[in-house]
N, C-alpha and C positions, 0 to 999 in steps of 0.2 A: 475921675469922671468917667462913666461909661453908659452908653445907650445900647441896650441889650433887647434882641428879640427871641422869644420863647416860642418855639413852634412844635407841633406834634409830627414825629417822623414816621407815623404809620397811618392808620385810617381813623385817627381821632381816639379819644377815650384813654390817652395814655397816661393820664395822670398830671396833666398841665396844672391843673387847679392847685394840687398841693406844692408843685415845684414853683408855680408863680407866688404863691402865698409865702413860701420860705424865702424867695429871693427878694421879696417885697419889703423885707426888714432892711435891706439896703438900698431900696429904691425910694426917690423923692416922689416920683410920678409913675403911675401904672396906666397904660393906654391899652383898652381894647380896640383892635383896628378892623374887624371884619366879622361876619356872621350875624346871626340874631338869636332869638329864643330857642332856635333849634340846637343850640349848644348847651352844655351844662358842666360846671366845675363843682366837685365835691371837696370841701376843705374840713378838716377836722381839728380843732383847737381845743386842747385840755377837755376831751371827751365829748365836746360839743359839735355836732354836724351842721355845716352851712352849705346849702345847696344853692349855687348862684348860675344865673343864665346869661344876664346881661351886665350885671355890675362887675367891674374887675374885681379879682381876689384881693387886691391891696385895701379894699375898704375895711378889712379887719384890723388895719394899723392906723390909729387916729390922726397921725400927722402926714399920712400919705395922700397925695392928690390923685383922685381917680377920674380918668376920661374915657367917655364912651365916643369913639372918634367917628368921622363922616363915613367911612367904609362899613359901618355897621347898619343894620336895619333894626328899627325900634318898634316893638310892639308896647304902645303906652300902658294898656291894661296890665300886662304881665310885668313891666318895669315898676309901676306903682305898687303892685302886690308884693313885689320883691323889696321895694323900699320899706313897705309897712313891716313885712317880716324881719328885717334887718333891724330897724328901728325899735321894735318890739323886744329885741334881744339886747337892747341897750347900747347898740352900735351907731355912732353918728353917721350921717350921709352928708353933712355939710360940705365935705370936700369933693363930691360927685360933680362932675361937669359933663354936659351932653352936648355934642356938636349940633350946631344949628344947621348944617347941611346934611345932617344924617336923614335917610329916608325913613318914612313912617309905615308900619304894617297896618292895614286897614281890614275891617271884616270881610270884605270881599276877596281879598288876597286869600284869607284862610279857606273861604268856601270853595274857591276855584283850585286851590292846592289839593284839598281833600277829594273833590269831584273829579278832577283830572287824573288824580293817581288811581282812583278806583276805576275809571275808564280804561285805563291801561291793561287791566287784567293781568295776564301772564308776563306782561312787559313792564311791571311794576319797577320804580327804581329805589324804592324805600324811603321816600320822603317822610318826614315827621308830621306833615300836615298842618305846620304851624304858619304858613302863608309866606315863607321865606323866598322861595323861587320866584312866585309871582310878584313879590315886592321888589326884588332885583330886576325882574323882566320890565316892569314900569318905570324903574329908574332907568334902564337902558332905552326905553321907548320915549323917554322924556315926558311921561304923563305922571310921575309919581308926587307924592306929598312929602315935603321936608319938614323937619321940625321947625324952621322959621316961618313955613306956612302955617303951621298948627299954632303958632304964637299971634297970628293975626287974623281975627275973626272974620273980617270982610273978604280976605283972599281965600281962607279956609271953606267959607260958604260958597263963594263962586266956583272954586276948584271942584268941590265935592258934590255940588247940585249937577254939574256936567259929568263927572267921572263915574257916579253912581248910577245915573240913568244909563249910561254907557255900558257899565258892568252888568246891570240888570238884565240887558239883552242878552249878554252871555250866560248869566246865571239860568234865565227862563227858557231860551231857545235852545241853548247847547247842553245844558245840564238839567233841565226840568226842575229847578230849584225855585222857591218863592223870591221874589225881589226884595231888595232892602229899601227901607224909607229913608230918603236923604235927611229929612229934618231931625229923625231920631238919632242917626249916626253923627251928624254935624254937632248936636247938643251934647251927646256924650263924649266927643272927642275935645269939644271946647272946655268941658270939665277936665279932662286929662291935661290940656294944656295949662290951666291955672296951677294945677299941683306941680308940673314939671318945670314951669317958667323960671323959678330962681336958678335952675341948674343949666339952663340953655346959654351957650356962650359959642364964641369963634374959637373952636378948640385947636385948630392949626396954629393960630397966633399964640395960644397958651403954651402949647408944646414948644414952639420956636422960642418963646421968652424963657422957658425952662431950660432949653439947650444953651441959650446965651447966659444963663446963670450957672452953667456947667453943672446941672441937677443929674443925678442918676435916674435915667428913664427906663422903665421895662415895658416893652411892646408885647402884649399878650394876644396870641392867636386862639381862635377856636377852631374846632374840627382838627384835621391833619393833612399831610402831604398829599396822601392818596386820595383825598377827597377834593383836592383842588379842581377848579372848573376847568383850567387849562392843562394842568400837568398831573391830573389824577386819573383814576380808572373810569374814564367817561364812557358811558352817560351815567354811572353810578357814583356821583360826585355831588357836592354841594354847589350852590350858586355864587360863591364869592371866591377868593383867593387866600386860602390859609397860609401859603408859603411865605417865606420871609420876605420876599419882594413886596408882597401885599401890605406889608407894614408901612412902607413909604407912602404908597398910594392911598391906603386907607386912613393914615394918620395925618397925612399932608406934610411930610418931611422928604428932603432929599436923601439919596443913597449915601452920600458921604456923611451923613450924620449917624449911621449905624456902625457901632464899633464891634459887636459880637452877635452871633447867633447860637443859641442853644437848642439842641434837638432833644425832644423828650420821647422815650420808646420804653415799651414794657420789655421785660425779660422774655416774654413770649409774644404772640400777636393776637389782635382781635379785630373784628369789624362788625358793624351793625347793618342790617338791611341787606339789599340784593347785591349781587355782583360776585365776579371770581375771587377765590381765596385758596391760592395753591396748597398752603400748609394747614388748612382747616382739618381739625380733628373731630371725628365723630365717635358716638359711643361714650364709654366710661371715662376715658382719658379727657376728652372734651368737657364732659360734665364735671369732673374733678376741677379742671382749670377755672371753670366757670363759678363753681361753688366757692372754692378757696379764694378766688379773686373778686368775689361778688360782682360779677360781670354783668350787671343790669343798668341800663341807661339812666342818667341822672334826670334828663328831660322827659323821656318817654316810658321808662320802665322796661324797654324791650331788652329780652335776652341777647348778649353779644356772642357771636360765634367765635370760637377759641381755637387756636392753632399754634405750632412751634415758631419760633422766631425765625423771621425771614431777613436774611442779610441782603439779599438783592434788593429788596424794596428799601432796606436801610441804606445801602450804597447810593441808591437813587435819591434818597431824601437828603443825604449828604451833599450830593452834587447840585441838585436843585436849589437848595437852601443856602448853600456855602457854610454848613454847620462846622462851628469851631470846637464844640465839645458836647457831650451827651450826658443827660440824666437818665438812668436806668431804674424804671420803677417795678414794684411788685416782684422782687427777686424771691421774697419770701414764699409766694405762691408755689414755688417749684421745690420747696423744702422736702417734701414727701417722696419724690420721684427717685426710682433707682437709676435711670437714665434719662438724658435730655438730648433732644435732637434739634439741630440748627440748620436751616436750609442755606446752603452755600452757593447753589446755582439751580438753574432750571434745564430740564430736557424738553425740547420742542420738536416733535417729529423726528426724533433719533439724534438731534443735534444739541450740544451743550450750549447754554446761554448764560452769561454773567450779568447781562443787563435788562432792566425792565423794559418790556415791550409796550409801544404806545397803543397797540390795538387791544381793546378788550376782548375781542373774539380770540386773538392769539394768545392772550394772557389766560384765557379760559382753558386753553390746551397746555399750559405749562404744568410739568410734573416736578415736584421738588427733588433735589439731589442732596441727601442729608449727611452730616457729619454727626456722629453720636459721641456724647461726652458722658462721663460717670456723674451721677447725682451726688448729693452730700448727706441726704437722709438725716438731717438734724435741722432743728430750729434756727433761723437767722434773724428773728424779729428783736432779738436783744442786742445785736451787733450796732456799735457805733463807730467802728474804725476798721479799716481793712485788715489789721491784725486780728481782729474778732471773728472774721469770715473763716468758715471752713475751707480748706485748701481747694476743694473741688469747686467751691463757689467762687472763689477769687480766680481760678483758672478759667471758669466760664466767663466771667467778666472780661478777662485778658483776651480770650478767643473773640468776644464779640467786638472788642476795640480794634483787634487785628483785622477782622473782617471788614469793619467799617472804615479803618485807617483815621479814626477820630478818637481823641482821649476821653475817658469817662470822669466827669467832675462830681457827679452826685450819684448816689446809690439809694434808693428808697426801699424800706423793708416793712412798710405798714402805712396806714392811714395818717397817723398822727405826725405833726411837725417833728417831734423828736426821734422819730423812728426813720433817722436819715443818716447816712454817711457822707459827709462832706470832704472830699478830696481835695477840692480847691473851691474858693469863692468864684463862681462863674462872672460876677461883676467886678470884682476888685483883683482877682487873681491874675497871674501871668498868662497871656495869651498862649494857647496849644501846650500848657503843662501837661506832663504825663502822670498818669496814675502811678503811685509809688507803693511798692510792697515792701515791707520792713527796711525802708530807708532806700531801697534800690531802684532806680529808674526802670520802668518797663518800656523798653525801646519798640515793643510791637505796637505802641499806640494806645494802650488801654487808658 
């Protein structure tokens, strides 16, 4: 039995969807514990692409129970469209459960999100405009609508009649937008409620019961460590806690119930939206990584900014999350390069810095200090074992593991499930097992 958290070790978009899908074959339950429709996981199975936003990746396994936990915020319109899409492909959603205490994204959340971002002008933070921040704000302000409110027509009418009139003042007076009609919104959301009603339960209890049965549980985060509200590159962050600790709060379980934490990181680095990015590459090389890696957002289609692997933020992610092992994705994107750089430290005003700074202003002044490694100049997408990798590619992985001081358990070399080297099973494998090359333990921590 193992209860495992999968988190992004960079700025999100690390390929967590594929890794979660891969690990779900060993999981009895998959739990999405935070975020909203601003997240997107792309999974490719037998040439078919599935783009998921709220539904956990484990939905592609017919016997896996999938839970959207209370730490998420749910846009019913998007969730229902996603259910329709999945079911149209012949995939059952009967095992999908939705927390009754998860908060609901309303139309005024989206309008306020988009209008406030526009008002920021040059101070934009790069929101997706999907209403996520305002939904979490209402949750903290204790004026939010929860799924259990959505299920009760009398409560929903009472709450929304007051809330929409209140939000209309903001829409009209602050943003010069037309008001929403409470009756229209209420009727629309009552329809959503009936479609979702069979799935809404006490998910914290369901997870606890699964733990008591000694089931394998996979906790799936959205976004990444550097987008965490408390520990990311604030203010250029999301409105929830993607870090491993967020799984306990978002799912409603105690920290003693988590057995392992798997960090997912690309073999290079990307980020979407605004904010400092020390290793960002401009020009042809950045374009090459973007094109080869298909670096466009699942949710928004926005082009991702690309740069060299940053071991400073990698070590920070290991520390903040308590990462036990790593999954390195998109190694194949580097196949054509003559040489590859890795940021091993920063220079800040003439001083070397090996630790991630909390200040976004200070972070913006960080200059990367690089170590250059030779490229392998050959395709790796066919590799299915460490022995298949070119020597330079294996050495690159060893170097990353040494810098991060964490073993690598999985290496992804393409979008499909089978394009993966499984060094050890992160759910059933021995804790802190090292990467082995030709049967010899690599004591550097790969």
